[in-house]
ZADO-1210 file (C-alpha; in nm, 4 decimals, padded with zeros to 6 digits):
<atoms>
<atom x="00.1789" y="-00.4678" z="-01.3698" code="MET" pos="1"/>
<atom x="-00.0645" y="-00.7179" z="-01.2532" code="PHE" pos="2"/>
<atom x="00.2111" y="-01.0434" z="-01.3283" code="LEU" pos="3"/>
<atom x="00.4726" y="-00.8326" z="-01.0719" code="GLY" pos="4"/>
<atom x="00.1739" y="-00.8057" z="-00.8408" code="MET" pos="5"/>
<atom x="00.0777" y="-01.1615" z="-00.8473" code="THR" pos="6"/>
<atom x="00.4488" y="-01.2396" z="-00.7654" code="GLY" pos="7"/>
<atom x="00.4037" y="-01.0084" z="-00.4951" code="GLN" pos="8"/>
<atom x="00.0598" y="-01.1486" z="-00.3238" code="MET" pos="9"/>
<atom x="00.2878" y="-01.5037" z="-00.3090" code="ILE" pos="10"/>
<atom x="00.5297" y="-01.2977" z="-00.0683" code="ARG" pos="11"/>
<atom x="00.1794" y="-01.1539" z="00.0851" code="VAL" pos="12"/>
<atom x="00.0601" y="-01.5229" z="00.1617" code="ILE" pos="13"/>
<atom x="00.3556" y="-01.6030" z="00.3242" code="ILE" pos="14"/>
<atom x="00.3629" y="-01.2979" z="00.5347" code="GLY" pos="15"/>
<atom x="00.0405" y="-01.2960" z="00.6457" code="VAL" pos="16"/>
<atom x="00.0579" y="-01.7257" z="00.8126" code="LYS" pos="17"/>
<atom x="00.3288" y="-01.5802" z="00.9654" code="LYS" pos="18"/>
<atom x="00.1262" y="-01.2219" z="01.1110" code="VAL" pos="19"/>
<atom x="-00.1027" y="-01.4776" z="01.1961" code="GLN" pos="20"/>
<atom x="00.1270" y="-01.7036" z="01.3728" code="GLU" pos="21"/>
<atom x="00.2500" y="-01.3984" z="01.5530" code="LYS" pos="22"/>
<atom x="-00.0873" y="-01.2578" z="01.6736" code="ALA" pos="23"/>
<atom x="-00.1356" y="-01.5855" z="01.8581" code="VAL" pos="24"/>
<atom x="00.1379" y="-01.6397" z="02.0309" code="SER" pos="25"/>
<atom x="00.1229" y="-01.3023" z="02.1631" code="GLU" pos="26"/>
<atom x="-00.2510" y="-01.3178" z="02.2453" code="GLY" pos="27"/>
<atom x="-00.3863" y="-01.0379" z="01.9863" code="ARG" pos="28"/>
<atom x="-00.6595" y="-01.1111" z="01.7273" code="GLU" pos="29"/>
<atom x="-00.5289" y="-01.0618" z="01.3456" code="PHE" pos="30"/>
<atom x="-00.7036" y="-00.7860" z="01.2636" code="LYS" pos="31"/>
<atom x="-00.4587" y="-00.5758" z="01.5533" code="GLU" pos="32"/>
<atom x="-00.1364" y="-00.7459" z="01.3639" code="ALA" pos="33"/>
<atom x="-00.2197" y="-00.6651" z="01.0455" code="PHE" pos="34"/>
<atom x="-00.1339" y="-00.3570" z="00.8295" code="ASP" pos="35"/>
<atom x="-00.3179" y="-00.2997" z="00.5580" code="MET" pos="36"/>
<atom x="-00.1263" y="00.0891" z="00.4357" code="LYS" pos="37"/>
<atom x="00.1545" y="-00.2235" z="00.4659" code="ARG" pos="38"/>
<atom x="-00.0424" y="-00.4198" z="00.1966" code="LEU" pos="39"/>
<atom x="-00.0771" y="-00.1710" z="-00.0428" code="VAL" pos="40"/>
<atom x="00.2372" y="-00.0253" z="-00.0442" code="ILE" pos="41"/>
<atom x="00.3991" y="-00.3733" z="-00.1264" code="SER" pos="42"/>
<atom x="00.1729" y="-00.4577" z="-00.3606" code="MET" pos="43"/>
<atom x="00.2151" y="-00.0937" z="-00.5866" code="LEU" pos="44"/>
<atom x="00.6225" y="-00.2297" z="-00.5220" code="ILE" pos="45"/>
<atom x="00.4851" y="-00.5732" z="-00.6743" code="GLY" pos="46"/>
<atom x="00.3675" y="-00.3484" z="-00.9605" code="ALA" pos="47"/>
<atom x="00.6640" y="-00.1292" z="-01.0490" code="THR" pos="48"/>
<atom x="00.8738" y="-00.4114" z="-01.0215" code="ALA" pos="49"/>
<atom x="00.6856" y="-00.6161" z="-01.3096" code="GLY" pos="50"/>
<atom x="00.6463" y="-00.2894" z="-01.5536" code="VAL" pos="51"/>
<atom x="01.0421" y="-00.2553" z="-01.4826" code="LEU" pos="52"/>
<atom x="01.0484" y="-00.6286" z="-01.6037" code="GLY" pos="53"/>
<atom x="00.8766" y="-00.5864" z="-01.8857" code="ILE" pos="54"/>
<atom x="01.0075" y="-00.2658" z="-01.9715" code="VAL" pos="55"/>
<atom x="01.3463" y="-00.3937" z="-01.9093" code="SER" pos="56"/>
<atom x="01.3711" y="-00.7762" z="-02.0174" code="LEU" pos="57"/>
<atom x="01.0116" y="-00.7764" z="-02.2952" code="TYR" pos="58"/>
<atom x="00.9740" y="-00.4554" z="-02.4821" code="TRP" pos="59"/>
<atom x="00.9019" y="-00.4514" z="-02.7986" code="GLY" pos="60"/>
<atom x="00.8015" y="-00.7965" z="-02.8061" code="GLU" pos="61"/>
<atom x="00.4483" y="-00.8641" z="-03.0062" code="GLN" pos="62"/>
<atom x="00.3057" y="-01.0988" z="-02.7347" code="GLU" pos="63"/>
<atom x="00.3119" y="-01.2624" z="-02.3972" code="ILE" pos="64"/>
<atom x="00.4202" y="-01.6016" z="-02.3187" code="THR" pos="65"/>
<atom x="00.3626" y="-01.8572" z="-02.0627" code="LYS" pos="66"/>
<atom x="00.7739" y="-01.7916" z="-01.9818" code="GLU" pos="67"/>
<atom x="00.7646" y="-01.4118" z="-02.0401" code="MET" pos="68"/>
<atom x="00.4588" y="-01.4455" z="-01.7991" code="ALA" pos="69"/>
<atom x="00.5955" y="-01.6806" z="-01.5295" code="LEU" pos="70"/>
<atom x="00.9422" y="-01.4760" z="-01.5349" code="GLY" pos="71"/>
<atom x="00.7585" y="-01.1436" z="-01.4488" code="LEU" pos="72"/>
<atom x="00.5709" y="-01.3289" z="-01.1546" code="ILE" pos="73"/>
<atom x="00.8984" y="-01.3812" z="-01.0311" code="ALA" pos="74"/>
<atom x="01.0094" y="-01.0461" z="-01.0851" code="ILE" pos="75"/>
<atom x="00.7190" y="-00.9128" z="-00.8976" code="GLY" pos="76"/>
<atom x="00.8480" y="-01.1444" z="-00.5989" code="TYR" pos="77"/>
<atom x="01.2168" y="-01.1144" z="-00.5854" code="SER" pos="78"/>
<atom x="01.2079" y="-00.7376" z="-00.7249" code="GLY" pos="79"/>
<atom x="00.9819" y="-00.6939" z="-00.4438" code="THR" pos="80"/>
<atom x="01.1967" y="-00.8189" z="-00.1871" code="ASP" pos="81"/>
<atom x="01.4651" y="-00.6654" z="-00.3454" code="PHE" pos="82"/>
<atom x="01.3073" y="-00.2916" z="-00.3565" code="ILE" pos="83"/>
<atom x="01.2006" y="-00.2945" z="00.0179" code="GLU" pos="84"/>
<atom x="01.5437" y="-00.4490" z="00.1655" code="GLY" pos="85"/>
<atom x="01.6678" y="-00.1894" z="00.0006" code="LEU" pos="86"/>
<atom x="01.4268" y="00.0539" z="00.1921" code="PHE" pos="87"/>
<atom x="01.4648" y="-00.0296" z="00.4871" code="ARG" pos="88"/>
<atom x="01.8870" y="-00.0591" z="00.4203" code="THR" pos="89"/>
<atom x="01.9733" y="00.2624" z="00.2990" code="LYS" pos="90"/>
<atom x="01.6321" y="00.4948" z="00.2964" code="ILE" pos="91"/>
<atom x="01.5454" y="00.4717" z="00.6454" code="GLN" pos="92"/>
<atom x="01.8643" y="00.5089" z="00.8114" code="PRO" pos="93"/>
<atom x="01.9316" y="00.8534" z="00.6108" code="MET" pos="94"/>
<atom x="01.5514" y="00.9562" z="00.6965" code="ARG" pos="95"/>
<atom x="01.6425" y="00.9261" z="01.0949" code="LYS" pos="96"/>
<atom x="02.0449" y="01.0446" z="01.0049" code="GLU" pos="97"/>
<atom x="01.8543" y="01.3753" z="00.8923" code="LYS" pos="98"/>
<atom x="01.6149" y="01.3765" z="01.2324" code="SER" pos="99"/>
<atom x="01.8648" y="01.3328" z="01.5166" code="THR" pos="100"/>
<atom x="02.0256" y="01.6659" z="01.5984" code="PRO" pos="101"/>
<atom x="02.3915" y="01.7156" z="01.5267" code="SER" pos="102"/>
<atom x="02.6438" y="01.6536" z="01.7710" code="SER" pos="103"/>
<atom x="02.8091" y="01.9958" z="01.7446" code="THR" pos="104"/>
<atom x="02.4731" y="02.1194" z="01.8504" code="LEU" pos="105"/>
<atom x="02.4632" y="01.9476" z="02.2076" code="GLN" pos="106"/>
<atom x="02.6701" y="02.0672" z="02.4796" code="SER" pos="107"/>
</atoms>
């Protein structure tokens, strides 16, 4: 779990830099542009990716090797990206469709 979160932290560092640059270009303060809720959610997603990685790849192993640890960090990095992308492209559009009134109800 912690190794998956570590992989996500690598992504966070890059994202924080982008948020900082965007805030400066828009004349805002960093704390106005930074979303702590999104950070916490992304860390939980990274932890979930790490758990899924250990269960699917290394279940039953007696010892975590350096290679396994690096693999789990990579799973946290790429798994979070995959899960967030899936949410943005599949889940959010489904929510919007359900909240939009049907064209048959409109005159």
